[in-house]
C-alpha positions, 0 to 999 in steps of 0.5 A: 500500500505504501509503495503504491502511494509513493509511486502514484505521488511520483508519477503525479509530480512527474506529470506536473514538472513535465508540463512546467518545463515545456518552455525550457526545452524548446529551440529558438526560432533562429537558424541553427548551426547544424542538426543531429539525429540520435538513437539512444537507449536508457535505463533508470531508477532515480538514476539513469544510464545511457548509451547511443549513437548519432549523426551530426549534419555540419559541413557534411555528415559526422558520426558520434557516440553517446555515453553517460547518465543522469538523475531523475526518472525510472524505467527503460526506453529507446529514444529516436530524436532529432534536433537543432544545434546552436553555437557550433563554430568548429567541428571540434567544438561538438565533442565534449560533456553535455549537461542539461535537462530532459523531460518525457513520459513513455507508456509503450510510446511517448515523446521526449524533449531535452536542452543540452549544453557542452563546455564549448557553449554548443547547445543541442535542442532535441525532440523525439519519440520514445518506446518502452516504459519510463518517465524522465525529468531531471539533469543529464550529463553525457559524453559525446565523441565524434568518430573519425 
Protein backbone atom coordinates (compact mmCIF):
# COMPACT_ATOMS: atom_id res chain seq x y z
CA UNK A 1 0.00 0.00 0.00
CA UNK A 2 2.78 2.42 0.94
CA UNK A 3 4.69 1.65 -2.30
CA UNK A 4 1.58 2.32 -4.39
CA UNK A 5 1.11 5.71 -2.71
CA UNK A 6 4.77 6.62 -3.25
CA UNK A 7 4.67 5.53 -6.91
CA UNK A 8 1.40 7.39 -7.55
CA UNK A 9 2.80 10.52 -5.95
CA UNK A 10 5.99 10.23 -8.02
CA UNK A 11 4.00 9.86 -11.26
CA UNK A 12 1.77 12.83 -10.37
CA UNK A 13 4.72 15.07 -9.57
CA UNK A 14 6.45 13.97 -12.77
CA UNK A 15 3.40 14.97 -14.85
CA UNK A 16 3.31 18.42 -13.22
CA UNK A 17 7.04 19.01 -13.67
CA UNK A 18 6.98 17.89 -17.29
CA UNK A 19 4.20 20.35 -18.07
CA UNK A 20 6.02 23.14 -16.23
CA UNK A 21 9.35 22.59 -18.01
CA UNK A 22 7.99 22.67 -21.58
CA UNK A 23 9.42 26.07 -22.50
CA UNK A 24 12.91 25.27 -21.17
CA UNK A 25 13.49 22.60 -23.83
CA UNK A 26 12.17 24.40 -26.93
CA UNK A 27 14.66 25.54 -29.57
CA UNK A 28 14.85 29.22 -30.56
CA UNK A 29 13.36 30.23 -33.89
CA UNK A 30 16.75 31.36 -35.26
CA UNK A 31 18.67 29.33 -37.86
CA UNK A 32 20.73 26.54 -36.23
CA UNK A 33 24.42 25.91 -36.91
CA UNK A 34 23.75 22.21 -37.53
CA UNK A 35 21.25 19.39 -36.99
CA UNK A 36 21.53 15.97 -35.35
CA UNK A 37 19.74 12.65 -35.28
CA UNK A 38 20.19 10.32 -32.31
CA UNK A 39 19.41 6.72 -31.34
CA UNK A 40 19.78 6.20 -27.60
CA UNK A 41 18.94 3.54 -25.03
CA UNK A 42 18.48 4.34 -21.36
CA UNK A 43 17.54 2.62 -18.12
CA UNK A 44 16.70 4.42 -14.90
CA UNK A 45 15.53 4.02 -11.37
CA UNK A 46 16.05 7.54 -9.98
CA UNK A 47 19.48 7.45 -11.67
CA UNK A 48 19.97 6.95 -15.41
CA UNK A 49 22.46 5.14 -17.61
CA UNK A 50 22.52 5.99 -21.32
CA UNK A 51 24.27 4.75 -24.42
CA UNK A 52 23.75 5.61 -28.05
CA UNK A 53 24.92 6.90 -31.37
CA UNK A 54 24.08 9.74 -33.67
CA UNK A 55 24.80 11.71 -36.79
CA UNK A 56 25.79 15.39 -36.89
CA UNK A 57 24.98 17.30 -40.08
CA UNK A 58 27.53 20.14 -40.10
CA UNK A 59 29.59 20.78 -43.23
CA UNK A 60 28.96 17.15 -44.14
CA UNK A 61 27.87 14.13 -42.15
CA UNK A 62 29.72 13.06 -38.99
CA UNK A 63 29.01 10.06 -36.75
CA UNK A 64 29.28 10.25 -32.96
CA UNK A 65 28.76 8.13 -29.84
CA UNK A 66 26.93 8.97 -26.61
CA UNK A 67 27.53 7.60 -23.11
CA UNK A 68 26.61 8.86 -19.70
CA UNK A 69 23.78 9.24 -17.25
CA UNK A 70 21.70 11.48 -15.10
CA UNK A 71 19.30 11.73 -12.20
CA UNK A 72 15.53 11.69 -12.13
CA UNK A 73 13.29 9.12 -13.72
CA UNK A 74 12.51 5.45 -13.80
CA UNK A 75 12.05 2.70 -16.38
CA UNK A 76 13.73 1.78 -19.63
CA UNK A 77 13.34 3.25 -23.09
CA UNK A 78 14.69 3.61 -26.59
CA UNK A 79 14.87 7.18 -27.88
CA UNK A 80 14.89 8.27 -31.53
CA UNK A 81 15.42 12.03 -31.62
CA UNK A 82 16.32 14.82 -33.98
CA UNK A 83 17.47 18.24 -33.02
CA UNK A 84 18.96 21.60 -33.74
CA UNK A 85 22.48 22.59 -32.75
CA UNK A 86 23.42 26.18 -31.94
CA UNK A 87 26.76 27.97 -31.33
CA UNK A 88 28.76 25.38 -33.29
CA UNK A 89 31.58 27.31 -34.96
CA UNK A 90 34.10 24.46 -35.46
CA UNK A 91 33.56 20.72 -35.77
CA UNK A 92 35.96 20.14 -32.88
CA UNK A 93 33.63 22.11 -30.54
CA UNK A 94 30.92 19.43 -30.86
CA UNK A 95 32.62 16.70 -28.81
CA UNK A 96 32.56 17.03 -25.05
CA UNK A 97 30.50 16.68 -21.91
CA UNK A 98 26.92 17.88 -22.31
CA UNK A 99 24.80 18.93 -19.33
CA UNK A 100 21.18 19.90 -19.27
CA UNK A 101 17.60 18.94 -18.58
CA UNK A 102 15.26 16.49 -20.20
CA UNK A 103 11.61 15.66 -19.84
CA UNK A 104 9.46 12.88 -21.17
CA UNK A 105 6.96 10.15 -20.46
CA UNK A 106 6.86 6.79 -22.19
CA UNK A 107 3.98 4.38 -21.77
CA UNK A 108 4.81 2.00 -24.63
CA UNK A 109 5.29 5.02 -26.94
CA UNK A 110 5.93 8.62 -25.95
CA UNK A 111 7.78 11.85 -26.55
CA UNK A 112 10.90 13.46 -25.11
CA UNK A 113 12.49 16.91 -25.17
CA UNK A 114 15.93 17.98 -23.99
CA UNK A 115 18.20 21.02 -23.92
CA UNK A 116 21.89 20.18 -23.54
CA UNK A 117 24.99 22.41 -23.45
CA UNK A 118 28.67 21.44 -23.56
CA UNK A 119 31.81 23.13 -22.23
CA UNK A 120 32.34 24.91 -25.59
CA UNK A 121 28.93 26.61 -25.46
CA UNK A 122 27.39 24.30 -28.08
CA UNK A 123 23.67 23.84 -27.37
CA UNK A 124 21.51 20.94 -28.61
CA UNK A 125 17.72 21.05 -28.51
CA UNK A 126 16.35 17.54 -29.03
CA UNK A 127 12.82 16.27 -29.62
CA UNK A 128 11.93 12.68 -30.29
CA UNK A 129 9.90 9.55 -29.97
CA UNK A 130 10.38 7.00 -27.20
CA UNK A 131 9.50 3.33 -26.83
CA UNK A 132 9.33 1.46 -23.54
CA UNK A 133 8.01 2.28 -20.10
CA UNK A 134 9.71 5.25 -18.43
CA UNK A 135 9.36 8.74 -17.06
CA UNK A 136 12.17 11.25 -17.09
CA UNK A 137 12.62 14.69 -15.72
CA UNK A 138 15.98 15.68 -14.47
CA UNK A 139 19.59 16.52 -15.02
CA UNK A 140 21.59 14.84 -17.74
CA UNK A 141 25.34 14.59 -18.26
CA UNK A 142 26.90 12.58 -21.03
CA UNK A 143 29.94 12.37 -23.26
CA UNK A 144 29.65 12.94 -26.99
CA UNK A 145 32.61 11.79 -29.09
CA UNK A 146 32.96 12.22 -32.85
CA UNK A 147 34.03 9.05 -34.67
CA UNK A 148 36.59 9.74 -37.40
